[in-house]
C-alpha positions in Angstrom: -14.2 13.4 5.3 -16.0 16.5 4.1 -17.9 16.3 0.9 -17.4 12.5 0.5 -20.3 11.1 -1.4 -19.0 7.6 -1.1 -21.4 5.4 0.9 -20.6 1.7 1.0 -21.9 0.2 -2.2 -22.5 -3.5 -2.8 -20.5 -5.3 -5.5 -21.7 -8.7 -6.8 -19.1 -11.3 -7.2 -19.0 -15.0 -7.9 -16.7 -17.6 -6.4 -15.2 -20.2 -8.7 -16.2 -23.0 -6.3 -19.7 -23.7 -7.6 -21.2 -21.9 -4.6 -24.0 -19.4 -4.9 -23.4 -15.9 -5.9 -22.3 -13.7 -3.0 -22.3 -10.0 -2.4 -19.5 -8.1 -0.7 -19.3 -4.6 0.6 -17.3 -2.2 -1.5 -14.1 -2.4 0.5 -12.7 1.0 -0.5 -15.9 2.8 0.4 -15.7 1.2 3.9 -12.1 2.4 4.1 -13.1 6.0 3.1 -15.9 6.0 5.7 -13.3 5.6 8.4 -11.7 8.9 7.5 -14.9 10.8 7.5 -14.4 12.5 10.9 -10.6 12.8 10.7 -8.8 16.1 10.0 -7.0 16.4 6.7 -3.3 15.7 6.8 -0.7 18.1 5.3 0.9 16.2 2.4 3.9 17.0 0.2 3.1 16.0 -3.4 6.3 15.6 -5.4 6.1 16.9 -9.0 2.4 16.7 -9.7 2.9 17.7 -13.4 0.4 15.6 -15.2 -3.4 15.4 -15.1 -3.5 12.1 -13.3 -1.2 13.0 -10.4 -2.5 16.5 -10.0 -6.1 15.5 -10.3 -5.7 12.7 -7.7 -4.1 15.1 -5.2 -6.8 17.7 -5.7 -9.6 15.2 -5.4 -8.1 13.8 -2.2 -8.1 17.4 -0.9 -11.7 18.0 -2.0 -12.7 14.9 -0.1 -11.0 16.3 3.0 -8.3 13.6 3.2 -5.2 15.8 2.7 -4.0 19.4 2.6 -1.7 19.3 -0.5 1.6 21.1 -0.8 2.3 20.9 -4.5 6.0 20.8 -5.0 7.3 21.3 -8.6 7.6 23.9 -11.4 4.8 26.3 -10.5 4.2 27.4 -14.1 3.9 23.8 -15.3 1.6 22.8 -12.5 -0.7 25.8 -13.3 -0.6 24.9 -17.0 -1.6 21.3 -16.3 -4.4 22.6 -14.1 -5.7 25.0 -16.7 -5.5 22.5 -19.5 -7.5 19.9 -17.6 -10.0 22.3 -15.8 -8.6 21.4 -12.4 -9.2 23.9 -9.7 -6.1 24.5 -7.6 -8.2 26.3 -5.0 -6.1 27.3 -2.0 -3.5 24.6 -2.5 0.0 25.7 -1.5 2.5 25.7 -4.4 6.2 25.3 -3.7 8.4 26.0 -6.6 11.1 23.5 -7.7 12.7 23.6 -11.1 12.5 19.9 -12.1 11.5 16.5 -10.8 14.7 15.7 -8.9 14.6 19.1 -7.1 10.9 18.5 -6.4 11.6 15.1 -4.7 14.3 16.7 -2.6 12.1 19.6 -1.6 9.2 17.4 -0.8 11.3 15.2 1.5 12.7 18.4 3.1 9.1 19.5 3.8 8.6 16.3 5.8 11.8 16.7 7.7 10.9 20.3 8.5 7.4 19.3 9.8 5.6 21.1 7.0 3.9 17.8 6.0 3.1 14.4 7.5 2.7 12.4 4.3 4.6 12.2 1.1 2.9 11.6 -2.2 4.4 10.6 -5.5 3.5 12.8 -8.5 4.6 12.4 -12.2 8.2 11.3 -11.5 9.9 7.9 -11.5 9.6 6.0 -8.2 13.3 5.5 -8.1 13.8 9.3 -8.2 11.6 9.8 -5.2 12.9 6.9 -3.2 16.5 8.0 -3.8 15.7 11.1 -1.8 13.8 9.2 0.8 16.7 6.9 1.4 19.5 9.5 1.3 21.7 8.9 4.4 22.0 12.5 5.6 18.8 14.1 4.3 16.3 11.3 3.8 13.5 9.7 5.8 15.1 6.3 6.7 14.4 4.5 10.0 15.6 1.2 11.3 13.1 -0.6 9.2 13.5 -1.7 5.6 11.3 0.2 3.2 8.6 -1.9 1.5 5.6 -1.5 -0.6 2.1 -2.8 0.0 -0.7 -3.2 -2.5 -4.1 -2.9 -0.8 -6.4 -4.8 -3.2 -10.1 -4.9 -3.6 -10.6 -8.2 -5.4 -14.2 -8.8 -6.4 -13.9 -12.6 -5.9 -12.3 -12.5 -2.5 -14.2 -12.0 0.7 -12.1 -9.3 2.3 -9.4 -6.8 1.5 -6.2 -8.5 0.3 -2.7 -7.0 0.8 0.2 -8.0 -1.4 3.8 -7.2 -0.4 6.4 -6.4 -1.7 5.7 -5.8 -5.4 7.4 -2.4 -6.0 10.5 -1.7 -3.9 12.5 -4.7 -2.9 13.6 -6.7 -6.0 15.2 -9.8 -4.5 14.7 -9.4 -0.7 16.9 -11.3 1.7 15.4 -13.2 4.7 16.0 -10.2 6.9 14.4 -7.9 4.3 11.4 -10.2 4.2 11.1 -10.1 8.0 10.9 -6.3 7.8 8.5 -6.5 4.9 6.3 -8.7 7.0 6.5 -6.5 10.1 5.6 -3.4 8.0 2.5 -5.1 6.6 1.4 -6.5 9.9 1.7 -3.1 11.6 -0.3 -1.6 8.7 -3.2 -4.0 9.1 -3.3 -3.6 12.9 -3.8 0.2 12.3 -6.7 -0.9 10.1 -8.1 -2.8 13.0 -7.2 -6.3 11.9 -5.8 -7.5 15.3 -4.0 -10.7 14.2 -3.4 -10.5 10.4 -3.0 -13.8 8.6 0.1 -13.9 6.5 0.5 -16.4 3.7 4.1 -16.7 2.6 4.0 -17.6 -1.0 6.2 -19.9 -3.1 5.7 -22.3 -6.0 5.1 -25.3 -3.7 3.9 -25.9 -0.2 6.9 -28.1 0.8 10.3 -27.0 2.0 13.1 -27.8 -0.5 16.6 -26.4 -1.0 15.8 -26.4 -4.7 13.5 -23.4 -4.2 15.1 -20.9 -1.8 11.8 -19.0 -1.1 10.5 -22.2 0.6 13.4 -22.0 3.1 12.8 -18.3 3.7 9.1 -19.1 4.3 9.9 -21.8 6.9 12.4 -19.5 8.6 9.9 -16.6 8.8 7.4 -18.9 10.4 10.0 -20.0 13.0 10.9 -16.3 13.6 7.2 -15.6 14.3 7.1 -18.5 16.8 10.2 -17.2 18.6 8.8 -13.6 18.9 11.1 -12.1 16.2 8.0 -11.2 14.1 5.1 -10.1 16.3 1.4 -9.5 15.8 0.5 -11.8 13.0 -0.2 -15.4 12.2 2.3 -16.7 9.6 2.2 -19.8 7.5 4.3 -20.9 4.6 5.5 -21.9 2.2 2.1 -22.0 0.5 1.4 -22.1 -3.2 -1.0 -19.5 -4.3 -3.9 -22.0 -4.7 -3.4 -23.4 -1.2 -3.1 -19.9 0.2 -6.3 -18.5 -1.3 -8.5 -21.7 -1.4 -9.2 -23.7 1.8 -10.5 -26.5 -0.4 -7.2 -26.7 -2.3 -5.4 -26.8 1.0 -7.6 -29.6 2.4 -7.2 -31.6 -0.8 -3.4 -31.5 -0.3 -3.7 -32.3 3.4 -2.5 -28.9 4.6 -3.8 -28.0 8.1 -3.5 -24.2 8.4 -5.2 -21.2 10.1 -4.1 -19.1 7.2 -5.0 -21.2 4.1 -8.2 -19.9 2.5 -8.4 -16.7 4.6 -5.1 -14.7 4.4 -5.1 -11.0 4.9 -1.5 -10.6 3.5 0.3 -12.4 0.7 4.0 -12.1 1.2 5.6 -12.8 -2.2 9.1 -14.3 -2.9 10.3 -11.3 -4.9 9.3 -8.2 -6.8 8.7 -10.0 -10.1 6.3 -12.4 -8.6 4.4 -9.8 -6.6 4.2 -7.3 -9.5 2.8 -9.9 -11.9 0.4 -11.2 -9.3 -1.0 -7.7 -8.5 -1.3 -6.8 -12.2 -3.0 -10.1 -13.0 -5.6 -9.5 -10.3 -6.1 -6.0 -11.6 -6.4 -6.7 -15.3 -7.9 -10.2 -15.3 -9.9 -10.3 -12.1 -11.2 -6.7 -12.1 -9.3 -5.8 -8.8 -8.3 -2.3 -7.8 -5.0 -1.7 -6.1 -4.1 1.1 -3.8 -0.4 1.4 -3.0 1.7 2.7 -0.1 5.3 2.5 1.0 6.1 1.8 4.6 9.2 1.8 6.7 10.1 5.5 6.3 9.5 8.3 8.8 6.1 8.9 7.2 3.8 6.8 4.9 4.5 7.4 1.2 1.5 7.4 -1.2 2.9 5.6 -4.3 0.5 5.7 -7.2 0.8 4.8 -10.9 -0.4 6.5 -14.0 -2.6 3.5 -14.6 -4.4 3.8 -11.2 -8.1 4.6 -11.1 -9.3 7.6 -9.2 -10.8 5.3 -6.6 -7.5 3.5 -6.1 -5.6 6.8 -5.7 -8.1 8.0 -3.1 -7.9 4.7 -1.3 -4.1 5.1 -1.2 -4.6 8.5 0.4 -7.2 7.1 2.9 -4.8 4.4 4.1 -2.0 7.0 4.5 -4.3 9.3 6.4 -5.3 6.5 8.8 -1.6 5.7 9.4 -0.8 9.3 10.0 -3.5 9.7 12.6 -2.4 6.4 14.2 1.1 7.8 14.5 -0.3 11.0 16.1 -1.9 8.9 18.8 1.1 6.6 19.2 -0.7 3.5 18.1 1.9 2.3 15.7 5.7 2.6 15.2 7.1 5.7 13.4 8.5 3.4 10.7 4.9 2.9 9.5 
């Protein structure tokens, strides 16, 4: 990663268990360090027409993560760059008159082999995903599309991945199985060989009064029968039991996952979105975002994202793209 002045820093964090203060490595800096010697990946950036999205793409290019193809109204992109002192350098500009056309052209660039990653600019997520999921011209695979937040939570001892908090509103059991498979495949690319998946609900017991508990039990059985491979699943687990081993022990829960999950699989989008934003705005977490299940990884950022979170999203996508080049992971990821 050329020009990357991001060595692993140490962040001090306290646990709310009465234990001594601990120090954890800056998880995003460790992630970036893995990209240091990898070639930049051609990336179609759809409608980067505000300072945040354009600046994020150009910074990722400066760090050697991506080679951006900036798809949108050329005059407007140049105006944004001039107004915010952003150097376009030798970035390729592909003219498209408006956001919808930019989304379509960016997806077409992927299909034509011009780019290996897709990045959201300053357009609505629905607008971009509509083009991604188009039957004849999109990027669908046999997998359900799903979103993963890769979170750096200061009070948690390792990276924490939350899914799905942005794409699937009320996922069915089969949807959740694909959401789980996508997240597991992602973590295996990140060298977590057997990701631990906590399937969240409001309680840790199975009851027909709370359908998500039944889904959780079914997903665990699917894992045992080989329908979901590569991870260690447990659920239903309430959030406290999932995150805190002490809470699980207190309630008599014996689990490999409790207190040490890599992935939190949430019952629906509302729960996941609120959880991710609570961690961000109340616990000081940072959240990188990526959509999986399409022909290529989709870098999905928000206007509220920090520069570090945007760059981390790009870094994850770059690692996935290189994994696909070496046939280490399914094309759906």
